C-alpha positions as CSV (number, residue, x, y, z in Angstrom):
1,M,15.9,-0.6,8.9
2,A,19.7,0.1,8.7
3,E,20.9,2.3,11.3
4,G,25.0,2.5,12.1
5,G,25.0,-1.4,10.7
6,R,22.9,-2.8,12.2
7,Y,19.8,-4.2,10.7
8,Y,16.4,-3.8,12.8
9,N,13.1,-4.9,10.9
10,E,9.6,-3.0,12.3
11,H,8.4,-6.0,13.4
12,D,11.7,-8.0,14.6
13,D,11.0,-9.7,17.6
14,R,14.1,-11.6,17.4
15,A,16.4,-11.7,20.8
16,G,19.4,-14.2,20.7
17,G,21.3,-15.4,18.2
18,P,21.5,-19.4,17.1
19,S,23.0,-20.6,20.2
20,F,19.9,-20.3,22.1
21,R,17.8,-21.4,20.4
22,N,17.3,-24.4,21.6
23,R,17.4,-23.5,25.6
24,K,14.4,-24.5,27.5
25,G,12.3,-22.3,29.4
26,R,11.5,-18.7,29.2
27,G,13.5,-16.9,31.8
28,S,14.2,-13.7,31.9
29,Y,18.1,-14.0,30.4
30,R,18.5,-13.2,27.3
31,G,21.1,-14.5,24.9
32,R,23.2,-11.8,23.1
33,G,21.2,-9.4,20.7
34,Y,21.7,-8.7,17.1
35,S,22.7,-5.4,18.4
36,D,26.1,-4.4,20.0
37,G,24.5,-1.5,21.2
38,R,22.1,-0.6,23.3
39,P,19.6,-3.5,23.9
40,R,16.0,-2.9,22.7
41,E,13.3,-2.6,25.2
42,R,10.9,-5.3,25.5
43,P,7.5,-4.4,27.0
44,R,6.2,-6.8,29.7
45,G,4.6,-10.2,27.6
46,G,5.9,-9.7,24.1
47,H,7.9,-8.0,22.3
48,M,7.5,-4.3,20.4
49,G,5.8,-4.7,17.3
50,G,4.2,-8.0,17.4
51,F,2.3,-10.2,19.8
52,G,5.3,-12.8,21.0
53,G,6.6,-14.4,18.1
54,P,8.0,-13.4,14.8
55,G,4.9,-12.6,12.5
56,P,4.4,-13.5,9.0
57,R,5.7,-9.6,8.2
58,S,8.8,-10.5,9.7
59,R,9.4,-13.8,8.0
60,F,7.9,-12.7,4.6
61,E,8.4,-9.1,4.2
62,D,12.1,-8.3,5.9
63,T,12.8,-6.0,3.0
64,D,15.6,-4.0,4.8
65,V,17.6,-6.9,5.6
66,D,20.2,-8.0,3.4
67,V,19.6,-12.0,3.2
68,S,22.1,-14.4,1.7
69,M,21.1,-16.6,-0.8
70,N,23.5,-19.5,-0.1
71,D,21.8,-22.7,0.1
72,G,22.7,-24.4,3.4
73,N,22.1,-27.9,1.9
74,S,24.2,-27.6,-1.0
75,Q,25.9,-31.3,-1.9
76,D,29.1,-29.7,-3.0
77,G,29.7,-27.1,-0.4
78,S,29.9,-24.4,-2.5
79,S,27.4,-21.7,-3.0
80,Q,25.3,-21.1,-6.0
81,R,26.1,-17.6,-7.0
82,R,23.8,-14.9,-8.7
83,F,24.3,-13.6,-12.2
84,N,26.6,-10.8,-12.3
85,P,26.5,-9.2,-15.6
86,Y,29.6,-7.3,-15.6
87,G,32.1,-10.1,-14.0
88,R,32.2,-8.0,-10.4
89,P,32.7,-10.3,-7.5
90,N,30.1,-9.8,-4.4
91,R,31.9,-7.5,-1.6
92,R,31.4,-6.8,1.4
93,G,32.1,-3.1,1.8
94,D,35.3,-3.1,3.8
95,G,36.9,1.0,3.5
96,R,36.3,3.8,5.7
97,F,33.0,4.6,4.2
98,D,31.7,1.4,4.9
99,R,32.7,1.6,8.3
100,D,31.3,4.8,8.4
101,R,27.8,4.1,7.5
102,R,28.0,0.7,9.9
103,G,29.2,2.5,12.5
104,D,31.8,1.6,14.8
105,R,31.4,-1.7,16.4
106,G,33.8,-1.3,19.2
107,G,36.2,-4.3,20.3
108,L,36.4,-5.6,23.5
109,D,38.6,-2.9,25.0
110,R,36.5,-0.2,24.1
111,G,33.3,-2.4,25.8
112,R,34.9,-2.5,29.0
113,G,34.4,-0.2,31.8
114,G,30.5,0.3,31.4
115,G,30.8,3.7,30.4
116,G,29.4,7.0,31.8
117,G,25.7,8.3,30.8
118,G,24.1,7.1,27.7
119,G,26.6,6.5,25.6
120,G,29.1,4.2,27.3
121,G,30.5,1.5,25.6
122,G,29.4,-2.4,26.4
123,G,31.2,-4.7,28.4
124,Y,30.9,-8.5,28.8
125,R,29.1,-9.8,32.1
126,G,27.7,-12.9,33.2
127,G,28.1,-14.2,30.0
128,E,26.1,-11.4,28.5
129,R,27.4,-8.3,26.3
130,R,25.6,-5.2,26.9
131,G,26.3,-3.0,24.6
132,G,25.9,1.3,24.9
133,R,23.8,1.0,27.6
134,G,26.4,2.0,30.5
135,D,26.0,1.9,34.4
136,G,26.6,5.2,35.1
137,G,25.4,9.2,34.6
138,G,21.7,9.4,32.9
139,G,21.0,5.6,33.1
140,R,18.6,4.0,31.5
141,N,16.7,7.2,30.2
142,K,19.7,7.9,27.9
143,G,20.3,6.6,24.3
144,W,19.1,7.3,21.0
145,F,15.9,5.5,19.4
146,K,14.8,5.8,15.9
147,M,11.0,5.8,15.9
148,T,9.4,4.5,12.7
149,V,6.2,5.0,11.0
150,P,4.9,2.6,8.3
151,H,3.6,3.9,5.6
152,G,3.9,7.1,7.5
153,K,4.9,9.2,3.9
154,R,1.0,9.6,3.2
155,Y,0.5,11.8,6.5
156,D,1.6,15.7,6.7
157,K,4.4,15.9,9.2
158,K,2.5,18.3,11.2
159,W,-0.4,16.3,11.8
160,L,1.3,13.2,12.5
161,L,4.2,15.0,14.9
162,T,1.2,16.9,16.8
163,A,-1.0,13.9,17.3
164,L,1.7,11.8,18.6
165,Q,2.6,14.9,21.0
166,N,-1.1,14.9,22.0
167,L,-1.2,11.4,22.8
168,C,2.4,11.1,24.4
169,P,2.9,11.6,28.3
170,V,6.4,12.4,27.4
171,P,7.6,15.8,25.8
172,F,9.7,15.0,23.2
173,T,11.6,16.6,20.2
174,A,11.5,14.8,16.8
175,V,15.0,15.1,15.5
176,Q,15.8,14.6,11.6
177,Y,12.4,13.6,10.1
178,H,12.4,12.2,6.9
179,T,10.6,9.6,4.9
180,D,12.1,6.6,3.6
181,G,10.3,4.7,0.8
182,H,6.6,4.5,2.6
183,R,8.0,5.2,5.9
184,A,8.5,7.7,8.3
185,H,11.4,8.3,10.7
186,F,12.5,10.6,13.2
187,Y,15.0,10.2,16.4
188,V,14.7,11.1,20.1
189,D,17.6,10.5,22.8
190,D,15.1,9.4,25.7
191,F,14.0,6.3,26.6
192,S,11.0,7.2,28.4
193,A,9.6,9.2,25.3
194,A,10.4,6.7,22.8
195,N,8.6,3.9,24.6
196,A,5.8,6.2,25.3
197,L,5.6,7.0,21.5
198,H,5.9,3.3,20.9
199,K,2.8,2.4,23.0
200,S,0.8,5.2,21.1
201,S,0.9,2.7,18.4
202,H,-3.0,1.8,17.5
203,K,-4.3,4.6,19.4
204,I,-4.4,7.0,16.5
205,T,-6.4,6.9,13.6
206,D,-5.8,8.6,10.0
207,N,-9.1,9.8,7.9
208,E,-9.1,7.0,6.2
209,G,-9.9,5.0,9.2
210,Y,-6.6,3.4,9.3
211,K,-4.9,3.2,12.5
212,V,-1.2,4.5,12.7
213,F,1.4,2.4,14.0
214,V,4.4,3.3,15.8
215,H,7.8,1.1,16.4
216,M,11.0,2.2,17.9
217,N,14.7,0.7,17.7
218,S,18.0,1.7,19.8
219,C,20.3,2.8,17.3
220,A,23.6,5.2,17.0
221,P,23.5,8.8,17.4
222,P,22.5,10.2,14.2
223,S,25.0,12.3,12.0
224,F,24.4,16.0,12.6
225,V,25.4,17.1,9.2
226,A,24.5,21.5,9.0
227,E,23.7,22.3,5.9
228,L,26.2,24.0,3.4
229,K,27.1,27.7,4.2
230,P,26.3,30.3,1.8
231,E,30.0,30.5,0.5
232,D,30.7,26.9,0.7
233,M,26.9,26.8,-1.9
234,E,29.0,29.6,-4.1
235,H,31.8,27.1,-4.6
236,L,29.5,24.3,-5.0
237,K,27.6,25.8,-8.0
238,Q,31.1,27.5,-9.8
239,C,32.0,23.7,-9.4
240,M,29.2,22.4,-10.8
241,A,29.1,25.2,-13.6
242,K,32.7,24.0,-14.5
243,R,31.6,20.1,-14.8
244,F,28.3,21.5,-17.2
245,D,28.7,20.9,-20.6
246,G,25.8,23.7,-22.2
247,S,26.2,21.7,-25.8
248,Q,24.9,18.7,-24.3
249,Q,23.1,19.9,-21.5
250,A,24.7,17.4,-19.4
251,L,26.5,18.2,-15.7
252,D,29.5,15.6,-14.5
253,L,28.9,15.1,-10.9
254,N,31.9,12.0,-11.0
255,N,33.6,11.7,-7.6
256,I,32.5,15.2,-6.9
257,R,34.3,14.7,-3.5
258,T,37.7,14.5,-4.4
259,D,37.4,17.6,-7.1
260,P,40.1,19.7,-6.2
261,D,38.4,23.6,-6.1
262,L,36.4,21.9,-3.2
263,V,39.0,20.4,-1.1
264,S,41.1,23.3,-1.5
265,Q,38.2,24.7,0.3
266,N,37.5,22.0,2.7
267,I,34.1,21.7,1.1
268,E,32.8,18.3,2.2
269,V,30.2,17.4,-0.9
270,I,29.4,13.9,0.2
271,L,26.3,12.9,-2.1
272,N,25.1,10.4,0.3
273,R,24.5,13.2,2.6
274,K,21.0,14.5,2.1
275,T,22.3,18.2,2.7
276,C,24.8,17.7,0.1
277,M,22.2,16.5,-2.7
278,D,19.9,18.4,-1.4
279,A,22.2,21.2,-2.4
280,V,23.1,19.7,-5.7
281,V,19.2,19.4,-6.8
282,K,18.7,23.3,-5.6
283,I,21.2,24.5,-8.1
284,I,20.2,22.5,-10.6
285,E,16.7,23.7,-10.2
286,E,17.6,27.3,-9.9
287,N,20.3,27.0,-12.8
288,I,19.8,24.5,-15.4
289,P,16.1,23.2,-15.1
290,E,16.3,21.8,-18.8
291,L,19.5,19.4,-18.0
292,V,19.1,16.7,-20.1
293,G,22.4,14.3,-18.6
294,L,23.4,13.6,-15.5
295,N,26.5,11.8,-14.3
296,L,26.6,10.8,-10.3
297,S,28.9,7.8,-10.3
298,N,31.5,6.8,-7.9
299,N,29.4,9.1,-5.3
300,R,28.7,6.3,-2.3
301,I,24.9,6.5,-3.0
302,Y,23.4,3.7,-1.5
303,K,19.5,5.4,-1.6
304,L,17.9,7.3,-4.6
305,D,15.5,9.3,-1.7
306,D,17.1,12.9,-2.2
307,V,17.9,12.0,-5.9
308,A,14.1,11.7,-6.3
309,D,13.5,15.3,-6.6
310,L,15.4,15.3,-9.7
311,V,11.8,14.0,-11.4
312,S,10.3,17.5,-10.6
313,K,13.3,19.6,-10.8
314,A,14.8,18.3,-13.8
315,P,11.9,16.9,-15.8
316,H,13.6,16.9,-19.6
317,L,16.5,14.4,-17.6
318,K,17.2,11.8,-20.0
319,T,20.4,10.0,-19.4
320,L,21.6,9.3,-16.1
321,N,24.8,7.6,-14.8
322,L,24.4,5.9,-11.0
323,S,27.7,3.6,-11.8
324,S,30.4,2.6,-8.8
325,N,27.6,3.5,-6.1
326,E,26.4,1.5,-3.4
327,L,23.0,1.0,-4.5
328,K,21.9,-2.9,-3.5
329,Q,18.2,-3.4,-3.8
330,E,16.2,-2.5,-7.2
331,R,13.4,-1.2,-5.1
332,E,15.6,1.9,-5.1
333,L,14.8,2.4,-8.6
334,D,11.4,3.1,-7.7
335,R,12.1,6.5,-6.6
336,L,13.0,7.5,-10.2
337,K,10.7,5.7,-12.0
338,G,9.0,9.4,-12.8
339,L,11.6,10.3,-15.5
340,K,11.7,9.4,-19.0
341,L,15.1,8.0,-18.6
342,V,16.4,6.6,-22.4
343,E,19.9,5.8,-21.2
344,L,20.9,5.0,-17.8
345,W,24.1,3.2,-15.9
346,L,24.1,0.8,-12.9
347,D,27.2,-1.3,-13.7
348,R,29.2,-1.8,-10.1
349,N,26.6,-1.2,-8.2
350,P,25.5,-4.2,-5.7
351,L,22.2,-4.6,-6.7
352,C,23.4,-6.3,-10.2
353,D,24.8,-9.3,-8.4
354,T,21.5,-10.0,-7.3
355,Y,20.1,-11.3,-10.9
356,K,20.2,-14.6,-12.2
357,D,20.8,-13.7,-16.0
358,E,21.2,-10.8,-18.0
359,A,17.8,-11.2,-19.5
360,S,16.0,-10.9,-15.8
361,Y,18.4,-8.0,-15.2
362,I,17.0,-6.0,-18.2
363,S,13.3,-7.2,-17.2
364,A,13.9,-5.5,-14.2
365,I,14.9,-2.2,-15.2
366,R,12.9,-1.9,-18.2
367,Q,9.8,-2.7,-16.1
368,R,10.6,0.8,-14.2
369,F,11.9,2.7,-17.1
370,P,9.9,1.6,-20.0
371,R,11.5,4.1,-22.7
372,L,14.9,2.8,-21.6
373,I,17.0,2.3,-25.4
374,K,20.7,1.8,-23.6
375,L,21.4,0.4,-20.1
376,D,25.3,0.1,-19.3
377,G,26.4,1.4,-22.7
378,Q,24.8,-1.5,-24.5
379,D,21.9,-1.2,-27.2
380,L,19.0,-2.7,-26.0
381,P,16.4,-4.4,-28.3
382,P,13.3,-2.8,-29.2
383,S,10.8,-2.9,-26.4
384,I,7.1,-4.1,-27.3
385,G,4.7,-2.0,-25.7
386,F,2.5,0.8,-25.2
387,D,3.2,4.5,-25.2
388,V,1.2,5.5,-22.7
389,E,2.3,8.0,-20.1
390,T,2.8,6.8,-16.6
391,P,0.5,6.9,-14.4
392,T,-2.4,6.6,-16.2
393,A,-5.8,8.0,-15.1
394,I,-8.6,5.5,-14.9
395,P,-11.5,6.5,-16.3
396,T,-14.7,7.2,-14.3
397,C,-17.7,4.8,-14.1
398,K,-20.1,5.7,-16.8
399,G,-22.6,4.1,-14.8
400,S,-25.2,1.4,-16.1
401,C,-25.5,0.1,-19.3
402,F,-28.4,-1.4,-20.7
403,G,-28.3,-1.1,-24.1
404,S,-32.2,-0.2,-24.2
405,D,-35.1,0.8,-22.3
406,E,-37.2,-2.6,-23.2
407,I,-34.0,-4.8,-21.8
408,K,-33.5,-1.9,-18.9
409,S,-37.4,-2.5,-17.5
410,I,-37.0,-6.1,-17.6
411,I,-33.5,-6.6,-15.5
412,L,-34.8,-3.6,-13.3
413,R,-38.1,-5.2,-12.3
414,F,-35.9,-8.5,-11.8
415,L,-33.1,-7.2,-9.4
416,Q,-36.1,-5.7,-7.4
417,Q,-38.4,-8.8,-7.3
418,Y,-34.9,-10.6,-7.0
419,Y,-33.4,-9.0,-4.1
420,S,-36.3,-8.0,-2.2
421,I,-36.6,-11.7,-1.3
422,Y,-32.6,-12.4,-1.5
423,D,-33.0,-9.5,1.8
424,S,-35.8,-11.2,3.4
425,G,-36.0,-13.9,6.0
426,D,-36.4,-16.8,3.9
427,R,-34.7,-17.1,0.5
428,Q,-36.6,-20.3,-0.4
429,L,-39.1,-18.3,-2.3
430,L,-36.0,-17.8,-4.8
431,L,-36.8,-21.5,-6.3
432,D,-39.2,-19.7,-9.4
433,A,-36.3,-17.5,-9.9
434,Y,-33.6,-20.7,-11.1
435,H,-33.7,-23.0,-13.8
436,E,-34.2,-26.6,-12.9
437,G,-30.5,-27.2,-14.0
438,A,-29.2,-24.1,-12.8
439,S,-25.4,-23.3,-11.7
440,F,-23.8,-21.3,-8.9
441,S,-20.5,-20.6,-7.9
442,L,-19.1,-17.9,-5.0
443,S,-15.8,-16.4,-5.0
444,T,-13.5,-14.2,-2.7
445,P,-10.4,-12.9,-3.2
446,Y,-7.3,-14.9,-2.3
447,S,-5.2,-13.7,0.4
448,N,-3.0,-14.6,3.1
449,Q,-4.7,-13.2,5.9
450,N,-6.2,-15.3,8.9
451,P,-10.0,-16.0,7.4
452,S,-11.2,-15.3,11.2
453,R,-9.9,-11.9,10.9
454,S,-11.3,-11.0,7.8
455,S,-15.0,-9.5,7.7
456,L,-15.1,-12.2,4.4
457,G,-14.1,-15.1,6.9
458,E,-17.6,-16.8,6.4
459,Y,-17.3,-17.0,2.6
460,H,-13.6,-18.1,2.5
461,K,-14.6,-21.8,2.8
462,D,-16.9,-22.2,0.1
463,S,-14.7,-19.9,-2.1
464,R,-14.0,-21.4,-5.9
465,N,-11.4,-19.3,-6.7
466,L,-9.8,-20.9,-9.6
467,K,-6.4,-19.2,-9.2
468,R,-6.3,-20.8,-5.7
469,L,-7.9,-24.0,-6.2
470,K,-6.2,-26.3,-8.5
471,D,-7.8,-29.9,-7.7
472,P,-10.7,-30.5,-9.9
473,S,-12.3,-32.6,-7.2
474,T,-12.9,-29.7,-5.5
475,R,-13.6,-27.4,-7.9
476,F,-16.5,-29.5,-8.7
477,R,-17.7,-30.3,-5.2
478,L,-17.9,-26.1,-4.6
479,L,-19.9,-25.5,-7.9
480,K,-23.8,-25.8,-6.8
481,H,-25.6,-27.5,-9.4
482,T,-29.9,-27.9,-9.9
483,R,-31.3,-25.1,-8.3
484,L,-32.4,-27.4,-4.9
485,N,-29.0,-27.4,-4.2
486,V,-28.7,-23.5,-5.2
487,V,-31.6,-22.0,-2.7
488,A,-30.2,-24.6,-0.3
489,F,-27.0,-23.4,-0.5
490,L,-28.1,-19.5,-0.6
491,N,-30.0,-20.2,2.2
492,E,-26.8,-20.8,4.5
493,L,-25.3,-17.6,3.7
494,P,-25.3,-14.7,6.1
495,K,-28.9,-12.7,6.3
496,T,-28.0,-9.5,4.3
497,Q,-29.4,-5.7,3.2
498,H,-28.2,-4.6,-0.3
499,D,-28.0,-0.9,-0.9
500,T,-29.8,-1.0,-4.2
501,A,-28.8,2.8,-4.9
502,S,-25.8,1.6,-5.2
503,F,-26.3,-0.7,-8.1
504,N,-24.4,-0.6,-11.5
505,V,-25.7,-2.5,-14.1
506,D,-23.6,-3.8,-17.1
507,V,-25.7,-6.0,-20.1
508,N,-23.2,-8.4,-21.6
509,T,-25.0,-10.5,-23.9
510,Y,-28.8,-10.2,-25.4
511,T,-30.5,-12.0,-27.8
512,N,-34.2,-13.7,-28.4
513,T,-33.3,-16.7,-25.9
514,L,-30.1,-15.2,-24.0
515,L,-29.7,-12.1,-21.9
516,T,-26.5,-11.8,-19.3
517,F,-25.9,-9.2,-17.3
518,T,-23.4,-8.0,-14.2
519,V,-25.0,-6.0,-11.1
520,S,-22.4,-4.9,-8.7
521,G,-23.0,-3.0,-5.6
522,V,-22.7,-2.9,-1.8
523,F,-24.6,-4.5,0.7
524,K,-24.3,-5.4,4.9
525,E,-24.7,-8.2,6.7
526,V,-27.6,-8.1,9.1
527,D,-26.5,-10.8,11.4
528,G,-23.5,-13.1,12.1
529,K,-19.6,-11.9,13.0
530,S,-19.7,-9.3,9.9
531,R,-23.1,-7.6,11.3
532,E,-22.9,-3.6,9.8
533,S,-19.6,-4.9,7.9
534,T,-20.1,-3.1,4.5
535,M,-18.8,-5.7,1.9
536,A,-19.0,-5.2,-2.1
537,F,-20.5,-7.8,-4.6
538,S,-20.3,-8.4,-8.4
539,R,-22.9,-10.9,-9.9
540,V,-22.7,-12.0,-12.9
541,F,-26.6,-13.6,-14.2
542,I,-27.3,-15.7,-17.3
543,T,-31.0,-15.9,-17.8
544,V,-33.4,-16.9,-20.3
545,P,-36.9,-15.5,-21.2
546,A,-39.5,-16.8,-18.6
547,G,-43.6,-15.9,-18.3
548,N,-44.6,-13.1,-19.5
549,S,-41.4,-10.6,-19.6
550,G,-40.0,-12.4,-17.2
551,L,-36.1,-14.0,-16.7
552,C,-35.3,-17.3,-15.3
553,I,-31.5,-17.7,-14.3
554,V,-29.4,-20.5,-15.7
555,N,-26.1,-20.0,-14.0
556,D,-24.8,-17.5,-10.9
557,G,-21.7,-16.4,-10.4
558,L,-21.3,-14.1,-7.1
559,F,-17.8,-12.4,-6.3
560,L,-17.1,-11.4,-2.6
561,R,-14.8,-8.8,-1.4
562,T,-13.8,-5.7,1.3
563,A,-15.7,-2.4,0.2
564,T,-13.6,0.5,-0.6
565,T,-12.9,3.5,1.6
566,E,-14.9,5.8,-0.8
567,E,-17.7,2.9,-1.6
568,I,-18.4,2.6,2.2
569,R,-18.6,6.5,2.9
570,R,-21.5,6.4,0.1
571,A,-23.3,3.2,1.4
572,F,-26.8,3.5,2.4
573,V,-26.9,7.5,2.4
574,A,-30.1,7.4,0.7
575,P,-32.1,4.0,1.2
576,A,-34.4,3.2,-1.0
577,P,-38.3,3.4,0.4
578,T,-39.5,0.1,2.4
579,P,-41.7,-2.2,-0.4
580,S,-44.6,-2.1,1.2
581,S,-48.6,-3.4,-0.4
582,S,-49.8,0.3,-0.2
583,P,-46.6,2.1,-1.5
584,V,-49.4,5.3,-1.4
585,P,-51.6,5.9,1.3
586,T,-54.7,8.0,1.4
587,L,-53.4,11.5,0.3
588,S,-55.9,14.8,0.0
589,A,-57.3,15.2,-3.5
590,P,-54.6,18.5,-4.0
591,H,-52.0,16.1,-3.1
592,Q,-53.1,13.0,-5.3
593,E,-53.0,15.1,-8.1
594,M,-49.8,17.0,-7.6
595,L,-48.5,13.5,-6.9
596,S,-49.8,12.1,-10.4
597,A,-48.2,15.3,-12.2
598,F,-44.7,14.9,-10.8
599,S,-45.0,11.2,-11.6
600,V,-45.6,12.0,-15.2
601,T,-43.1,14.8,-15.5
602,S,-40.1,13.0,-13.6
603,G,-40.9,9.4,-15.2
604,M,-40.5,8.1,-11.4
605,N,-42.9,5.8,-9.6
606,M,-45.4,7.0,-7.3
607,E,-43.5,5.8,-4.5
608,W,-40.4,7.6,-5.3
609,S,-42.3,11.1,-6.5
610,Q,-44.2,11.0,-3.2
611,K,-40.8,11.1,-1.3
612,C,-39.7,13.6,-3.3
613,L,-43.0,16.2,-2.9
614,Q,-43.0,15.1,0.7
615,D,-39.0,16.1,1.5
616,N,-39.7,19.3,-0.2
617,E,-43.1,20.3,1.7
618,W,-45.1,19.7,-1.7
619,D,-43.5,22.5,-3.1
620,F,-43.9,21.3,-6.7
621,N,-41.2,23.7,-8.1
622,R,-38.6,23.0,-5.4
623,A,-39.0,18.8,-5.8
624,G,-38.6,19.6,-9.2
625,Q,-35.5,21.3,-9.2
626,I,-34.0,19.4,-6.5
627,F,-35.0,16.2,-8.8
628,T,-33.4,17.9,-11.9
629,Q,-29.9,18.2,-9.7
630,L,-29.7,14.7,-8.1
631,K,-30.6,12.9,-12.0
632,T,-28.0,15.0,-13.2
633,D,-25.5,14.2,-10.2
634,G,-26.6,10.5,-11.1
635,K,-27.9,10.3,-7.3
636,I,-31.4,8.3,-8.3
637,P,-31.3,5.0,-8.5
638,D,-33.0,3.0,-11.3
639,V,-35.6,1.4,-9.0
640,A,-37.1,5.2,-9.0
641,F,-38.2,4.7,-12.6
642,I,-39.7,1.4,-12.2
643,K,-43.5,1.8,-12.7
């Protein structure tokens, strides 16, 4: 996160500059840090937000830091330049505004003297610079800290702060709570509170079962910009009215901070400040919600979080000018993807320097705004695509598709027999289910995660994911041939229990000599490292007829993945009855007669019919009502109708 010109990553554990990279030992001395302000506190034995070394995220996902694209090994000594579609040279902001945003780092003169209180300037002592710490006044507990909650935008502000306060032994006040992308941020002005908040990481679990992380970074005091006064809002409204073109439904706010009407009233409207942009958006919402064109050029805007409110406040906006601002990363545009823009200006923004050529620049912008026909004043070639509103809701699952009752009966009987053996202690009996020349393959999703930490760790070594495996010999080795090798491999896999009520079946191909179908659902392991962990599977069976209405497998493809939160919630809620040699015990004559009648009426087999009647205390009418409701809701598994 950029704060006061210093960049911190959520998992950044770098303590010293390159000059200390090769020092031996792990003494307490720390080299000059990346920040000239208050040094970041490190708990004993490790850094904040990691386990002692830079983890994968700190190396690969440090998205908030400006990274040089120069190749240090270039033979000609020149750096490779990124494509700039407008010939604008790369620049480092060096004006007053840039210094304001970076914060004044302070020189040696300012750093002398140690400074009283928590905000004192830093000085050089013993070869180490200690900025912003000071030795007098408030001492260690003074200073500002920025608290960051990754993915905090998904949480309700009140819920999150209440949960943190309940765990934090030190009372705190969250200053300037706000979101940036998927993260939530706020400031505290006490080290003890900040450290206690950081230690509450992993201790809060959200309603989806995820742990809440809290990171802390020392920072400069946040800028406290008060909201515009009512009289200032009125002046701003009059200024915007003067700049509004009713015939075009367009509003020109170019360089509004220098507008004479506002300057004469000593009103600062700087649109990179949240309070000012919120005021502008509020006036648009209340007075010109039908706005079609908006010019925000030359306003030093470096992020679009607050501009994103226009998606809901000005839904008819078609033309947007963001040229001559300070936008550095294309991901900022993601905040505006909800706008149906047809014209957009981005020239003279630093992000224009990051594309290797014009085609990649146009492609990246069009991915976010597919309706765009003009970019930076230049007509774009027609795009090829579908006129689909985004986001598009995925249709709900329609359940199993068999094609006919005859095929349904064959498949359900096959699955009941197959998985009753598969989930038993001995899978050797599955030999009769496979053809002599059968083939089998297993695949898992590709992941950068350490397999030992994944619930699918037992399966990764045998995964034949063709997107990951390129070596032909490895691909061939992981493909199991002949039924003996297939069943031997299945016997080596962890013992499982499948939730037959979760099964979903789709018939892909059906002829007189071939039947191909896919079955998906959830299961859990009953032994091994991932015992009781719920996982999901999708299995494609290619079969041929065998015996009396039986099936013989010639190809078996099994795909495993971690189950979703919804799949875990619904798993094993209504377990199927345990198969037995005598599914219907001895009943009284009236109960036996009622059972037979209920089985005929409902279409369920005797075992499930008896379960339904017993659950409703042998009340035929009530059992019938419950059955009808459950069948309408699709909560009765297909195996209940196998007779």
